[in-house]
C-alpha positions as CSV (number, residue, x, y, z in Angstrom):
1,M,-0.1,-0.2,-0.2
2,G,2.8,2.0,1.1
3,I,4.5,1.6,-2.6
4,F,1.4,2.7,-4.5
5,K,1.2,5.3,-2.5
6,R,4.5,6.5,-3.4
7,V,4.3,6.0,-7.3
8,K,1.1,8.2,-6.9
9,T,2.8,11.1,-5.4
10,I,5.8,10.7,-7.5
11,A,3.1,10.7,-10.7
12,L,1.5,13.5,-9.3
13,A,5.1,15.5,-8.7
14,D,5.8,15.0,-12.1
15,M,2.4,15.9,-14.0
16,N,2.7,19.4,-11.6
17,D,5.9,19.9,-12.7
18,V,4.8,19.5,-16.0
19,L,2.2,21.5,-15.8
20,D,4.1,24.5,-13.7
21,K,6.3,24.7,-17.0
22,R,3.7,24.9,-19.6
23,E,2.0,27.2,-17.7
24,N,2.1,30.6,-19.6
25,P,1.2,33.3,-17.3
26,I,-0.2,36.2,-19.9
27,K,-2.2,33.1,-21.7
28,M,-3.8,31.9,-18.1
29,V,-4.6,35.3,-17.2
30,K,-6.0,35.9,-20.7
31,Q,-7.9,32.6,-20.1
32,Y,-9.1,33.6,-16.7
33,S,-10.7,37.1,-18.1
34,R,-12.8,35.1,-21.1
35,D,-13.8,32.6,-18.0
36,L,-15.6,35.7,-15.3
37,E,-16.5,37.5,-19.0
38,V,-18.5,34.2,-19.2
39,E,-19.6,34.1,-15.8
40,L,-20.9,37.9,-16.5
41,E,-22.9,37.1,-19.4
42,K,-24.4,34.6,-17.1
43,A,-25.3,36.6,-14.4
44,Q,-26.8,39.3,-17.1
45,A,-29.2,37.3,-18.7
46,A,-30.3,35.7,-15.1
47,L,-30.8,39.5,-13.9
48,A,-32.7,39.8,-17.3
49,N,-34.7,36.8,-16.2
50,Q,-35.7,38.1,-13.1
51,L,-36.7,41.4,-13.8
52,Y,-39.0,40.3,-16.8
53,L,-40.8,37.9,-13.9
54,E,-41.2,40.6,-12.1
55,Q,-42.6,43.1,-14.5
56,K,-44.4,40.1,-15.4
57,L,-45.9,39.6,-11.6
58,E,-46.5,43.5,-11.6
59,A,-48.7,43.2,-14.4
60,Q,-50.7,40.2,-12.8
61,I,-51.1,41.5,-9.6
62,K,-52.3,44.9,-11.3
63,Q,-55.0,42.9,-13.1
64,V,-55.8,41.0,-9.8
65,K,-56.1,43.9,-8.1
66,Q,-58.4,45.9,-10.6
67,T,-60.4,42.4,-10.4
68,I,-61.0,43.0,-7.0
69,E,-62.2,46.7,-7.2
70,D,-64.5,45.3,-10.0
71,R,-66.0,42.7,-7.6
72,K,-66.2,44.9,-5.0
73,R,-68.7,47.1,-7.3
74,Q,-70.4,44.4,-8.3
75,E,-71.1,42.9,-4.6
76,Q,-72.4,46.4,-4.2
77,L,-74.8,46.9,-7.0
78,A,-75.8,43.4,-6.4
79,L,-76.8,44.2,-2.9
80,E,-78.6,47.3,-3.8
81,K,-80.8,45.4,-5.7
82,N,-81.1,42.8,-3.9
83,N,-79.8,40.1,-5.6
84,D,-78.1,38.0,-3.2
85,N,-77.2,35.1,-5.6
86,M,-75.0,37.4,-7.7
87,A,-73.9,39.3,-4.4
88,K,-72.9,35.9,-3.4
89,L,-70.5,35.2,-6.6
90,A,-69.2,38.6,-6.2
91,I,-68.1,38.5,-2.6
92,Q,-66.4,34.5,-3.7
93,D,-64.9,36.0,-6.7
94,R,-63.4,39.0,-4.4
95,L,-62.1,36.9,-1.6
96,D,-60.3,34.0,-4.6
97,S,-58.9,37.1,-6.1
98,E,-57.8,38.5,-2.8
99,K,-55.7,35.2,-1.6
100,Q,-54.3,35.3,-5.5
101,L,-53.1,39.2,-4.5
102,A,-51.4,37.8,-1.5
103,L,-49.5,34.7,-3.2
104,L,-48.6,37.0,-6.3
105,E,-47.3,39.6,-3.6
106,D,-45.5,36.9,-1.8
107,Q,-43.8,35.8,-5.1
108,F,-43.3,39.4,-5.9
109,L,-41.3,40.3,-2.9
110,F,-39.4,36.9,-3.3
111,I,-38.5,37.5,-6.7
112,Q,-37.5,41.4,-5.8
113,N,-35.0,39.5,-3.2
114,Q,-33.5,37.4,-6.0
115,T,-33.4,40.3,-8.5
116,N,-31.5,42.2,-5.7
117,Q,-28.8,39.7,-4.8
118,I,-28.1,39.1,-8.7
119,K,-27.9,43.2,-9.1
120,A,-25.3,42.9,-6.5
121,Q,-23.6,40.0,-8.3
122,V,-23.5,41.4,-11.6
123,I,-22.1,44.6,-10.0
124,T,-19.0,42.5,-8.1
125,L,-18.5,40.6,-11.0
126,K,-18.3,44.0,-13.4
127,E,-16.0,45.7,-10.8
128,T,-13.9,42.5,-10.7
129,Y,-14.0,42.1,-14.4
130,A,-12.8,45.6,-15.0
131,D,-9.8,45.4,-12.4
132,L,-8.7,42.1,-13.8
133,K,-8.4,43.3,-17.3
134,N,-6.9,46.6,-15.7
135,R,-4.3,44.4,-14.0
136,Q,-4.1,42.0,-16.9
137,S,-2.8,44.9,-19.5
138,L,-0.2,45.7,-16.5
139,L,0.7,42.1,-16.5
140,I,1.0,42.0,-19.9
141,S,3.3,45.4,-19.8
142,R,5.5,43.7,-17.4
143,A,5.9,40.7,-19.0
144,N,6.9,42.0,-22.5
145,V,9.6,44.5,-20.3
146,A,10.8,41.3,-18.8
147,S,11.2,39.2,-21.8
148,T,13.0,41.9,-23.5
149,T,15.3,42.9,-20.5
150,N,16.2,38.6,-20.5
151,T,16.6,38.6,-24.2
152,I,19.2,41.6,-23.9
153,N,21.0,40.4,-20.8
154,S,21.3,37.2,-23.1
155,K,22.5,38.7,-25.8
156,A,25.0,40.6,-24.1
157,Y,26.1,37.8,-22.1
158,S,26.9,35.5,-25.0
159,F,28.7,38.9,-26.7
160,Q,30.9,39.2,-23.6
161,S,32.0,35.5,-22.9
162,K,32.3,35.1,-26.9
163,N,32.1,37.5,-29.6
164,I,33.7,40.6,-27.8
165,A,36.5,38.5,-25.6
166,N,37.3,36.8,-29.1
167,E,37.8,40.4,-31.0
168,F,39.2,41.7,-28.3
169,A,41.9,38.7,-28.8
170,R,42.0,39.3,-32.6
171,M,43.0,43.2,-31.8
172,E,45.8,42.2,-29.1
173,D,47.0,39.4,-31.9
174,K,46.8,42.5,-34.8
175,V,48.3,45.2,-32.3
176,L,51.1,42.3,-31.8
177,H,51.9,42.3,-35.6
178,L,51.6,46.0,-36.2
179,E,54.6,45.9,-33.1
180,A,56.7,42.8,-35.0
181,V,56.4,44.8,-38.6
182,A,57.6,48.0,-36.6
183,A,60.0,46.2,-34.8
184,T,61.6,44.2,-38.1
185,H,61.1,47.7,-40.2
186,D,63.5,49.5,-37.3
187,Y,66.0,46.5,-37.3
188,L,66.4,46.7,-40.9
189,S,67.0,50.2,-40.9
190,E,69.3,49.7,-38.2
191,K,71.3,46.7,-40.1
192,T,70.8,48.9,-43.3
193,A,72.5,52.2,-42.1
194,L,75.3,50.2,-40.0
195,Y,76.2,48.2,-43.6
196,E,76.4,51.4,-45.3
197,K,78.7,53.0,-43.0
198,S,80.6,50.3,-42.8
199,S,80.9,49.7,-46.3
200,S,81.5,53.8,-46.8
201,I,85.0,53.2,-44.1
202,E,85.9,50.2,-46.2
203,V,86.1,52.4,-49.1
204,E,87.7,55.4,-48.0
205,E,90.6,52.8,-46.6
206,E,90.8,51.3,-49.7
207,F,91.1,54.4,-51.9
208,L,93.7,55.6,-49.1
209,K,96.0,52.5,-49.3
210,A,95.7,53.0,-52.9
211,K,96.6,56.7,-53.2
212,E,99.9,55.6,-51.1
213,A,100.8,52.9,-53.2
214,L,100.7,55.2,-56.3
215,N,102.7,57.8,-54.7
216,K,104.9,54.9,-53.8
217,K,105.3,54.5,-57.2
218,S,105.6,58.1,-58.1
219,E,109.0,58.7,-56.7
C-alpha cells in the first residue's frame, strides 16, 4: 500500500512539474478573463430573466387588484338590487382574487429579493472584470519588459563571453603583428645604416691605400 502511495505521489509531482513548466502567465490570465466574462454574461442573462418575471408579476398583480375592485362594485350593485346570489358570487370571486393577490405579492417580494442579489452579483462581477482587465494590461506590459530585458541580457552575456572576447583577442594579435612589423622595419633600417656606414669606411680605407701605393711608385 505504501508503494502505491509513493508511486501516486511521484506521478502527481511529475505531472505538476510538467504543468508548471507549460503554464504561460499571459495565456492563463487571458483565459481567466474569458472565464470571468462568461460568468458575467450568465449573471446578466439571469438578471434580465428576473426583471422579466418582476414585470410579469407586476402586471398580474395589477390585473388581480383591478378584478377585486370590479367584484366590490358588482357586490355593491347586487346588494342594492337585492340580488343575493349575484352578491355572493361577487364576494366569492373577490375573496379568491384577494387570496391570489396575497400569493402574487409574496412571490413578487421573493423574486424582487432574488433580483437585488443578482444585481449585486452583476455589479461585483463587473468591478472584478474591470479590475482584472486593468491588471491584465499591466501584467502583459511587465511580462513584455521582462522578456525584452532577459533577451537583451542573454545577448549581452553571449557577446561578452564569446564575440567580444574573441574580437578583443583578435585586436591584441593584430597589435602584436603591427609591433612586430615595426620592430622588423627598425631592425632592418638600423642594419642597413650600419652596413652603409661600414661600407663607406671600408671604401675610404681602400682609397687611401691605393693613393699611398700610387705615390710610392711615383717616387
